[in-house]
N, C-alpha and C positions, 0 to 999 in steps of 0.2 A: 173451215180447213184454211190452215196457215203454214204456207210452203218455206223451207229453208233453201231457197231457190241455188243461191251461190254453192251451198255445200254438196248439192247434187251435181251441179253443172262440173264444178272440180272434180268431183270424184269419178264423172263420166269420162272427163277429159285425161284424167292420169289412168285410167284404165286401158286407153289407147283408141277412144272414139275420136279424137282429133277434130276434123272440121265437122264430124257429124254430130258432135255432142249437143249442140242446140237444139236441133231436131229431135234427137233422141229424148231429150229432158223435156222439151215442150209436149211432145207426143205422151210421154210417160206422165206429165201432170194431167194433162186432158183425160186420158183414159183412167188414172186413179179418181179425178174428180167426178168423173162421170160415174164410176162405181160408189164411191162414197155418198153421191146424192141419194142413192137408192137407200141407204141406210140412215136417211134423214137429214144429210149435210145440206144446209141451203144458201150459205155464204161462203166466198172462197178468196183468200188475198195471198200473193207470191210477193215475198219480202227479198229486197236486194240491198246489198252494201252500197253505202256513200263512198266517193272517191276519195274523201276527207274523213280519217278515223279520229275521233277526240281522243280514243285512249292511247294513241301514239305520243299526244302531246303531254301525258302524264309522266312518261320516261325520257322524255327528250333531253331534258335538262342537264347540264354538267353535274348537279346536285345528287342525280340518282346513279347509285353505284349497282352496277348489275346489267343484265340482258335487257334489250330495248324492246317493247312490245312488238310483236309479230315483224322484227327486222328480218326480212327474208330478200332474197335476189328478186331483181324485176321479172315480172311476169312475162310469158312468151306473149308478144303482140297477138297472136292468133287467139290466145285464150281471151284475152280483152275483147276481141271480135265476137267470139262466141258468146260471152256474157251479155254483150250488145243485144246479138241477134236472138238469143233465147227469150229476152225481155221483149223484143218485138213480135216474136212468134206466140209467145204466150197472149199478148194483148190482141193478137190477131184472133185466138179463140176466144175473145169476148173476156178475158178474166183481168182482174184488177192486180196490177204490180204497183209495190209501193217502196220507195227510198226517202229516207230523212237525211239532210244533209249534217254531216258530222258522226252520223252512226252507223251500226252494223246491223245487218238483217236479224240477228239474234235479239238486239234490241227492240225492233219492230214487232217481232214473234212475241216478244215477254210484255209488250205493250197492247197487243191483242187479246193476249191471254188475261192480261189483268182487266181491260176495259170492256171486252165485248160481252153483251147482255145474253149469255146463255154458254152452252158447251163448247169447247173448242179442241180441235184436234191439230196438235202442232207435228208437222212432219220433218224429221229433222234425226240425224243420229249423232249430233253434237252434244256431248256430255254436259256442256254450260247449261242447256236449256233444262235439264233435271229440276233447276231450281223454280221452274213454272209449275210443277205438277200440282195438281190439286183435286177435289172432289169432283171438278168441273173439267179439268184441263187434262187430256191425256196425249202421250206422245206416240206418236205412228214412226217407229225407228226406219221403217223400209217397208216398201210393197214390192216383190218380185212376181212378174207375169210369167207364168209357167203354161206351157203349151196343153191344151185339153184333147187329148187323142179321139175323145168322144164326139166332139163339136167342131176339130179343126179350129178353135179360137183358143183364147187364153183365159186363165183363171188367177185371180191374185193370192198371193199369201202374205198375209199381213203379220207386222212384227210390233206389238203393242207393247207399251209401257205405261202401267198406272202408277198412281203416288204408292199404293199398297205394294206392288210387284217391286217397285225401285227401292223401298223401306226393306223388304224383305231381303232384297239381293245384296245390297250395300251396307245394311245397319245404319243408315244415315237418313234422316226424314228430308222430304223437299226443302223445308224450311231451314234446315241446318246445312245445306248443300254449299252456301256460299262460304259459311265458315270453314267447311272442310276443304273447298278449293283454296281459299285464301292460305291456309296452311301447308298443304300439298303442292299449290302451284300447277302449271301447267306447261309442260316443255314445248308442246307444240305451238303454242302462242309466246314462248319466251317469258314465261311467269315462274319466277323461282320458288316463291312461297317461303317457308321457314326451312332455311338448310338444316340438315341433319334429323328433319322429323320423318319425312316420307309419308307414304300411302297409307300404311298400317298405322303409325304413330298419329297421324291427322284423324283417322277415323277414332282412334282411342280416344284422343284429347277431347273430340266433339262430342263423343257418345258421354264421357265422363263430366266435362265442365259446361257444355252447351254453347260457348261462345268462345272466339279467339281470345278476347277480352280478358274473359275469366280464366282461360288456361294462363295467359301472361302474368295475371296476377296471383295466381297459384305457384307458378315458378317464383316469383318474387319473395313470396312467403314460403318458400322451400318446401313445399308440400312433398310429403313422401310418396304420394301416387305418381308423380314425376320422377324420373331418373335425372341425376344431377347434369348429365350430358344433354339432355333435351331442356332441362330447366334453361341452361346457359343458350341453347339455341332459340328458345322462345324469347328470353330477354333481349338478345341480340336482334332478333325479329322486330321488335316494337316499332323502331323507328320508320320500317317499310310498311307498317300494318296498314295505314290509312289508303296509301297509294294502291297496295295490294289488292284490297278490299274492293276498292274501285274498279281495277281492272277486270276483275270476276265477276261484279255484280251487274246483272242486266239492268236496263233502265225500263220501267213499266208506266212512264208518265209521258211518254212521248205524245204528240200532237198528230195523232194518225187518222187518216180519212175513214169514213165507214167502209167495212168490206163490201165488194159487190155481189149481188145474188147471182148464183150460177145461172148462166144464160142457156136457153134451151138447146142453143147449137151446141153446146157441150155435151149435151146428153144424147148425142148421136153416136152410136158406137163408132170406134175407130178401128180401122183395119190395120195391122201389122205384118 
C-alpha cells in the first residue's frame, strides 16, 4: 500500500483541522494500514513531495506562453509545519516515508506501482494517478471510518477504483489517460491543454485516434471526423505538446527504496 500523504494532509488542513491535521492523518494512515494488513497487504510506503519540483522548471522560461505549473501563493507556514510533523509521526509508527529530490509524491507512487513485485494499492483521489491502474494496481480513493454502534468502535468504508471501473466510468483506458490529460489539461495544476478542446472533446479524440499525435496529424490532414475549429486548436497546440505531456506524465523509473514491511506495532488497534 502506497499513500499520497500530501494529498490527504492538504485535504485535512483545508477542511478546518488546522494544527490537528498531522495527528489526524498519521492516525488515519495507521488505522487504515492495520485494516489493509488483514486483507493481505504486507508492505507500506508513504510518499512525500520534494521541496524542489522539476515540473516547474518546464514552464519557467520566457519562451513558455501560458500559465506556470502550480503557480500558487505561498503556503501558510503552519501547513509546512504540519507536513513535517506528519512525516515524523508516521515514522514514529514504524512506517517508511519516501521523498525524491525534484519529484512529487505522485511520481514516487507511480514508480512503486511500476516496480514493486506484487499487487499495489495506491491510496489517493488525485486523478493524475489513474494512469497507473492495471491488472495488479488498484486505487483506493478514500477510506471513511464510520462509528459502529454495535461495538463502539469504527468500521471502514472503502472507495475502490480498478482499471475496469475507471474505463467503464470514463470511456478512457488507463494507458490512454496521459493522452487524455495532455489534451484536456488540468486547471488545478495550471496546465492548459489544447485550448478549445475541453473534456468531452479530449475524450472523443483519444477514443477515436488513440494518441494526441495521431489526432494532430488527422487535423493537419483535414480529417472530417474533426470539426474545423478543433482542427485549428489541435494544430495550434502542437508546439506545446511535448512540454504538456511531460507535465502530466508520472515518472515510473525513480530510484525508490524498498517499501517497509508493516511492523507489528502498527497492527495494534488504534483508539480514536
